[in-house]
C-alpha positions as a Markdown table, in Angstrom:
| # | Residue | x | y | z |
|---|---|---|---|---|
| 1 | Met | 0.0 | 0.0 | 0.0 |
| 2 | Ala | 1.5 | 3.3 | -1.2 |
| 3 | Pro | 2.2 | 5.9 | 1.6 |
| 4 | Arg | -0.3 | 8.8 | 1.7 |
| 5 | Gln | 1.1 | 12.0 | 0.2 |
| 6 | Phe | 1.0 | 15.3 | 2.2 |
| 7 | Asn | -0.8 | 18.0 | 0.3 |
| 8 | Ile | 0.9 | 21.3 | 1.3 |
| 9 | Arg | -1.6 | 23.5 | -0.6 |
| 10 | Arg | -4.6 | 21.9 | 1.1 |
| 11 | Phe | -2.8 | 22.3 | 4.5 |
| 12 | Lys | -2.3 | 26.0 | 3.9 |
| 13 | Thr | -5.8 | 26.5 | 2.7 |
| 14 | Asn | -7.2 | 24.7 | 5.8 |
| 15 | Thr | -4.9 | 26.6 | 8.1 |
| 16 | Phe | -5.9 | 29.9 | 6.6 |
| 17 | Ala | -9.6 | 29.0 | 6.9 |
| 18 | Met | -9.2 | 28.1 | 10.6 |
| 19 | Ala | -7.2 | 31.3 | 11.3 |
| 20 | Ser | -9.9 | 33.4 | 9.5 |
| 21 | Gly | -12.7 | 31.7 | 11.4 |
| 22 | Thr | -10.9 | 32.2 | 14.7 |
| 23 | Ala | -10.2 | 35.9 | 14.0 |
| 24 | Glu | -13.8 | 36.4 | 12.9 |
| 25 | Lys | -15.1 | 34.9 | 16.2 |
| 26 | Leu | -12.6 | 36.9 | 18.2 |
| 27 | Phe | -13.7 | 40.2 | 16.5 |
| 28 | Phe | -17.3 | 39.3 | 17.0 |
| 29 | Leu | -16.7 | 38.7 | 20.7 |
| 30 | Cys | -14.9 | 42.0 | 21.1 |
| 31 | Ala | -17.8 | 43.8 | 19.4 |
| 32 | Cys | -20.3 | 42.1 | 21.7 |
| 33 | Val | -18.2 | 43.1 | 24.7 |
| 34 | Ser | -18.0 | 46.7 | 23.5 |
| 35 | Val | -21.8 | 47.0 | 22.9 |
| 36 | Leu | -22.5 | 45.3 | 26.3 |
| 37 | Ser | -20.2 | 47.7 | 28.1 |
| 38 | Val | -22.0 | 50.7 | 26.6 |
| 39 | Leu | -25.3 | 49.3 | 27.6 |
| 40 | Ile | -24.2 | 48.6 | 31.1 |
| 41 | Ile | -22.8 | 52.1 | 31.5 |
| 42 | Thr | -26.0 | 53.6 | 30.1 |
| 43 | Ile | -28.2 | 51.6 | 32.4 |
| 44 | Tyr | -26.0 | 52.4 | 35.4 |
| 45 | Ile | -26.2 | 56.2 | 34.7 |
| 46 | Phe | -30.0 | 56.2 | 34.2 |
| 47 | Val | -30.7 | 54.0 | 37.2 |
| 48 | Asn | -28.6 | 56.0 | 39.6 |
| 49 | Gly | -29.5 | 59.4 | 38.0 |
| 50 | Ser | -33.2 | 58.8 | 37.8 |
| 51 | Leu | -33.7 | 58.8 | 41.6 |
| 52 | Ala | -32.3 | 62.3 | 41.8 |
| 53 | Ile | -34.1 | 63.5 | 38.7 |
| 54 | Phe | -37.5 | 62.3 | 40.0 |
| 55 | Lys | -36.8 | 63.8 | 43.4 |
| 56 | Ile | -36.1 | 67.2 | 41.8 |
| 57 | Gly | -38.8 | 66.9 | 39.3 |
| 58 | Phe | -38.3 | 65.9 | 35.6 |
| 59 | Phe | -39.5 | 69.2 | 34.1 |
| 60 | Gln | -37.8 | 71.3 | 36.7 |
| 61 | Phe | -34.6 | 69.4 | 36.0 |
| 62 | Ile | -34.9 | 69.8 | 32.2 |
| 63 | Leu | -36.4 | 73.3 | 32.0 |
| 64 | Gly | -34.7 | 74.9 | 35.1 |
| 65 | Met | -32.6 | 77.9 | 34.4 |
| 66 | Glu | -30.3 | 77.7 | 37.5 |
| 67 | Trp | -27.6 | 75.2 | 38.4 |
| 68 | Ala | -26.5 | 75.8 | 42.0 |
| 69 | Pro | -26.2 | 72.5 | 43.9 |
| 70 | Gly | -25.4 | 74.4 | 47.1 |
| 71 | Ser | -28.8 | 76.0 | 46.9 |
| 72 | Glu | -30.5 | 72.8 | 45.7 |
| 73 | Gln | -31.2 | 74.2 | 42.2 |
| 74 | Phe | -30.6 | 71.7 | 39.4 |
| 75 | Gly | -31.7 | 73.2 | 36.1 |
| 76 | Ile | -29.8 | 72.1 | 33.0 |
| 77 | Leu | -31.7 | 74.0 | 30.3 |
| 78 | Pro | -28.8 | 76.5 | 29.7 |
| 79 | Met | -26.4 | 73.5 | 29.4 |
| 80 | Ile | -28.7 | 71.9 | 26.8 |
| 81 | Val | -29.0 | 75.1 | 24.8 |
| 82 | Ala | -25.3 | 75.8 | 24.9 |
| 83 | Ser | -24.6 | 72.2 | 23.8 |
| 84 | Met | -27.0 | 72.4 | 20.9 |
| 85 | Leu | -25.5 | 75.8 | 19.8 |
| 86 | Gly | -22.0 | 74.4 | 20.1 |
| 87 | Ile | -22.8 | 71.4 | 18.0 |
| 88 | Ala | -24.6 | 73.5 | 15.4 |
| 89 | Gly | -21.7 | 75.9 | 15.2 |
| 90 | Ala | -19.1 | 73.1 | 15.0 |
| 91 | Leu | -21.0 | 71.4 | 12.2 |
| 92 | Ala | -21.4 | 74.6 | 10.2 |
| 93 | Thr | -17.6 | 75.4 | 10.4 |
| 94 | Gly | -16.2 | 71.8 | 10.4 |
| 95 | Thr | -18.4 | 70.6 | 7.5 |
| 96 | Cys | -17.4 | 73.5 | 5.2 |
| 97 | Ile | -13.7 | 73.2 | 6.0 |
| 98 | Gly | -13.8 | 69.4 | 5.8 |
| 99 | Ile | -15.6 | 69.2 | 2.5 |
| 100 | Phe | -13.4 | 71.9 | 0.9 |
| 101 | Thr | -10.3 | 70.1 | 2.2 |
| 102 | Ala | -11.6 | 66.8 | 0.8 |
| 103 | Val | -12.3 | 68.4 | -2.6 |
| 104 | Phe | -8.7 | 69.8 | -2.6 |
| 105 | Leu | -7.2 | 66.4 | -1.7 |
| 106 | Ala | -9.3 | 64.4 | -4.2 |
| 107 | Glu | -9.3 | 66.6 | -7.2 |
| 108 | Ile | -6.6 | 69.3 | -7.1 |
| 109 | Ala | -3.7 | 68.4 | -4.8 |
| 110 | Pro | -0.8 | 66.5 | -6.4 |
| 111 | Asn | 0.0 | 63.0 | -5.0 |
| 112 | Trp | 3.1 | 64.1 | -3.1 |
| 113 | Leu | 1.0 | 66.7 | -1.2 |
| 114 | Val | -1.8 | 64.2 | -0.5 |
| 115 | Lys | 0.8 | 61.8 | 1.0 |
| 116 | Ile | 1.8 | 64.6 | 3.5 |
| 117 | Phe | -1.8 | 65.5 | 4.4 |
| 118 | His | -3.2 | 61.9 | 4.9 |
| 119 | Pro | -0.9 | 61.0 | 7.8 |
| 120 | Ala | -1.6 | 64.3 | 9.5 |
| 121 | Ile | -5.3 | 63.8 | 9.2 |
| 122 | Glu | -5.0 | 60.2 | 10.5 |
| 123 | Leu | -3.0 | 61.6 | 13.4 |
| 124 | Met | -5.7 | 64.1 | 14.2 |
| 125 | Ala | -8.3 | 61.3 | 14.3 |
| 126 | Gly | -6.2 | 59.3 | 16.8 |
| 127 | Ile | -5.8 | 62.2 | 19.3 |
| 128 | Pro | -8.0 | 61.6 | 22.4 |
| 129 | Ser | -10.7 | 64.1 | 23.1 |
| 130 | Val | -9.2 | 65.0 | 26.4 |
| 131 | Val | -6.1 | 66.2 | 24.6 |
| 132 | Tyr | -8.3 | 68.5 | 22.4 |
| 133 | Gly | -10.0 | 69.8 | 25.6 |
| 134 | Phe | -6.6 | 70.5 | 27.2 |
| 135 | Phe | -5.4 | 72.3 | 24.1 |
| 136 | Gly | -8.5 | 74.4 | 24.0 |
| 137 | Leu | -8.1 | 75.3 | 27.7 |
| 138 | Ile | -4.4 | 76.2 | 27.4 |
| 139 | Val | -4.4 | 77.8 | 23.9 |
| 140 | Ile | -7.8 | 78.6 | 22.5 |
| 141 | Val | -9.4 | 80.1 | 25.7 |
| 142 | Pro | -6.5 | 82.5 | 26.4 |
| 143 | Leu | -6.5 | 83.7 | 22.8 |
| 144 | Ile | -10.2 | 84.4 | 22.9 |
| 145 | Ser | -9.8 | 86.2 | 26.2 |
| 146 | Lys | -6.9 | 88.3 | 24.7 |
| 147 | Tyr | -8.5 | 89.3 | 21.5 |
| 148 | Phe | -12.2 | 89.3 | 22.4 |
| 149 | Gly | -12.2 | 90.1 | 26.1 |
| 150 | Gly | -13.8 | 88.2 | 28.9 |
| 151 | Val | -12.6 | 85.1 | 30.6 |
| 152 | Gly | -12.4 | 83.1 | 27.3 |
| 153 | Asn | -14.5 | 80.2 | 28.5 |
| 154 | Ser | -17.1 | 80.8 | 25.9 |
| 155 | Leu | -19.3 | 79.2 | 23.2 |
| 156 | Leu | -16.8 | 80.2 | 20.6 |
| 157 | Ala | -14.1 | 78.1 | 22.3 |
| 158 | Val | -16.5 | 75.1 | 22.2 |
| 159 | Ile | -17.2 | 75.6 | 18.5 |
| 160 | Ile | -13.6 | 75.9 | 17.6 |
| 161 | Ile | -12.5 | 72.7 | 19.5 |
| 162 | Leu | -15.5 | 70.6 | 18.3 |
| 163 | Gly | -15.0 | 71.9 | 14.7 |
| 164 | Ile | -11.4 | 70.7 | 14.8 |
| 165 | Met | -12.3 | 67.3 | 16.4 |
| 166 | Ile | -14.8 | 66.4 | 13.6 |
| 167 | Leu | -12.5 | 67.4 | 10.7 |
| 168 | Pro | -10.8 | 64.0 | 10.3 |
| 169 | Thr | -14.1 | 62.2 | 10.0 |
| 170 | Ile | -15.6 | 64.7 | 7.6 |
| 171 | Ile | -12.5 | 64.8 | 5.4 |
| 172 | Asn | -12.0 | 61.1 | 5.2 |
| 173 | Ile | -15.7 | 60.3 | 4.4 |
| 174 | Ser | -16.0 | 63.1 | 1.9 |
| 175 | Glu | -12.7 | 62.3 | 0.1 |
| 176 | Ala | -13.6 | 58.6 | -0.1 |
| 177 | Ala | -17.0 | 59.5 | -1.6 |
| 178 | Leu | -15.4 | 61.9 | -4.1 |
| 179 | Arg | -12.8 | 59.3 | -5.2 |
| 180 | Ala | -15.5 | 56.7 | -5.7 |
| 181 | Val | -17.3 | 58.8 | -8.3 |
| 182 | Pro | -16.4 | 57.6 | -11.8 |
| 183 | Lys | -14.3 | 60.0 | -13.9 |
| 184 | Glu | -17.0 | 60.4 | -16.5 |
| 185 | Tyr | -19.2 | 61.9 | -13.9 |
| 186 | Lys | -16.7 | 64.6 | -13.0 |
| 187 | Trp | -17.8 | 66.9 | -15.7 |
| 188 | Ala | -19.4 | 70.3 | -15.5 |
| 189 | Ser | -21.6 | 71.6 | -18.2 |
| 190 | Leu | -23.5 | 74.7 | -19.0 |
| 191 | Lys | -26.3 | 74.4 | -21.5 |
| 192 | His | -28.8 | 76.9 | -22.8 |
| 193 | Thr | -31.3 | 77.1 | -25.6 |
| 194 | Gly | -30.9 | 79.9 | -28.0 |
| 195 | Ile | -29.7 | 80.8 | -31.5 |
| 196 | Gly | -26.6 | 78.6 | -31.2 |
| 197 | Ile | -23.2 | 79.1 | -32.7 |
| 198 | Pro | -22.3 | 78.4 | -36.3 |
| 199 | Ser | -19.8 | 75.6 | -36.7 |
| 200 | Glu | -17.3 | 77.8 | -38.4 |
| 201 | His | -16.9 | 79.8 | -35.2 |
| 202 | Thr | -16.7 | 77.1 | -32.5 |
| 203 | Asp | -13.0 | 76.6 | -33.0 |
| 204 | Arg | -12.2 | 80.2 | -32.3 |
| 205 | Ile | -14.6 | 81.3 | -29.6 |
| 206 | Phe | -12.0 | 80.7 | -26.9 |
| 207 | Glu | -9.6 | 83.2 | -28.5 |
| 208 | Arg | -9.2 | 86.6 | -26.9 |
| 209 | Phe | -11.5 | 89.4 | -28.1 |
| 210 | Tyr | -13.1 | 87.0 | -30.6 |
| 211 | Lys | -16.8 | 87.7 | -31.3 |
| 212 | Val | -19.2 | 85.6 | -33.4 |
| 213 | Asp | -21.3 | 88.6 | -34.4 |
| 214 | Lys | -18.9 | 91.3 | -35.5 |
| 215 | Gly | -21.7 | 93.8 | -36.0 |
| 216 | Arg | -22.6 | 94.0 | -32.3 |
| 217 | Ser | -21.1 | 96.7 | -30.2 |
| 218 | Arg | -18.9 | 96.1 | -27.1 |
| 219 | Ser | -21.5 | 97.6 | -24.8 |
| 220 | Met | -24.1 | 95.1 | -26.0 |
| 221 | Asp | -21.9 | 92.0 | -26.3 |
| 222 | Gly | -19.0 | 92.4 | -23.8 |
| 223 | Thr | -15.3 | 92.4 | -24.6 |
| 224 | Gly | -14.9 | 88.8 | -25.9 |
| 225 | Leu | -12.6 | 87.9 | -23.0 |
| 226 | Gly | -15.0 | 85.8 | -20.9 |
| 227 | Leu | -14.5 | 82.4 | -22.6 |
| 228 | Ser | -10.8 | 83.0 | -23.0 |
| 229 | Ile | -10.5 | 83.5 | -19.2 |
| 230 | Val | -12.5 | 80.4 | -18.5 |
| 231 | Lys | -10.3 | 78.3 | -20.7 |
| 232 | His | -7.2 | 79.6 | -19.1 |
| 233 | Ile | -8.5 | 78.7 | -15.6 |
| 234 | Val | -9.5 | 75.2 | -16.8 |
| 235 | Asn | -6.0 | 74.7 | -18.3 |
| 236 | Leu | -4.4 | 75.7 | -15.0 |
| 237 | Tyr | -6.0 | 72.6 | -13.4 |
| 238 | Ser | -5.0 | 70.4 | -16.4 |
| 239 | Gly | -8.6 | 70.3 | -17.5 |
| 240 | Asp | -10.4 | 70.4 | -20.8 |
| 241 | Ile | -13.2 | 72.6 | -22.1 |
| 242 | Arg | -15.2 | 72.1 | -25.3 |
| 243 | Val | -18.3 | 73.4 | -26.9 |
| 244 | Glu | -21.2 | 71.7 | -28.6 |
| 245 | Ser | -23.6 | 73.9 | -30.5 |
| 246 | Gln | -26.3 | 73.7 | -33.1 |
| 247 | Val | -27.8 | 76.7 | -34.8 |
| 248 | Gly | -31.4 | 77.2 | -33.7 |
| 249 | Thr | -31.1 | 74.6 | -30.9 |
| 250 | Gly | -28.6 | 75.9 | -28.4 |
| 251 | Thr | -25.1 | 75.6 | -27.0 |
| 252 | Glu | -23.5 | 73.5 | -24.3 |
| 253 | Phe | -20.1 | 74.1 | -22.7 |
| 254 | Ile | -18.5 | 71.0 | -21.2 |
| 255 | Ile | -15.7 | 71.2 | -18.6 |
| 256 | Gln | -13.7 | 68.1 | -17.5 |
| 257 | Leu | -11.1 | 68.3 | -14.8 |
| 258 | Lys | -8.4 | 65.6 | -14.9 |
| 259 | Gln | -7.0 | 63.7 | -11.9 |
| 260 | Pro | -3.6 | 65.0 | -10.7 |
| 261 | Thr | -0.7 | 62.6 | -11.6 |
| 262 | Asn | 2.4 | 64.3 | -10.2 |
């Protein structure tokens, strides 16, 4: 009877499958522990806090305007309003800055600059929130006090710190979404119905001071520089602009911005 041959490929496949299954179970266990921990903490807070809230009065606690434990006044409405305003201000500032940064990284910035920005953004995402709070207390608050007056512990400081904290998340999500868009969709076009442009003029309309209708005065038809400026700006971003027009139907200008390669 011939000896049984050892199949190394099958052994590697089975080992990899076992390791993958073990890792999957381990990750699932960690996720369950995390969720269970959050639930236990939430239940603990509500159980221990509900006794005091019902003793004070739920509406008195939520709608009260004074927080003075020494005088047994426990109103948190100012804290709720300040938190909502801080969140709204941080979202307004952080979203704008984050989306603009994502557009710059995904569409405009060269690859060498993207490689510098990405580690910095990932580093920001890994900084604990307590460090951001300490930075705000040591740096932001004194600056606000110096240039705007007051003690500096203000809603503006909260908005600045929260806006900085949410930047990595907004930038990463927005950049990933932009990079997932197919290139053929990254076109901009302007189309209007009108008299159209004769075909003999479409190759020259991007020239400076060129006019399709030579008989019209400058005051009625501009200087002839508009399309030339637009083409120059598009070329600065390694893009392409073209025109499609049909007499009696209308004209469409199509702009395509290319991905940076350097």
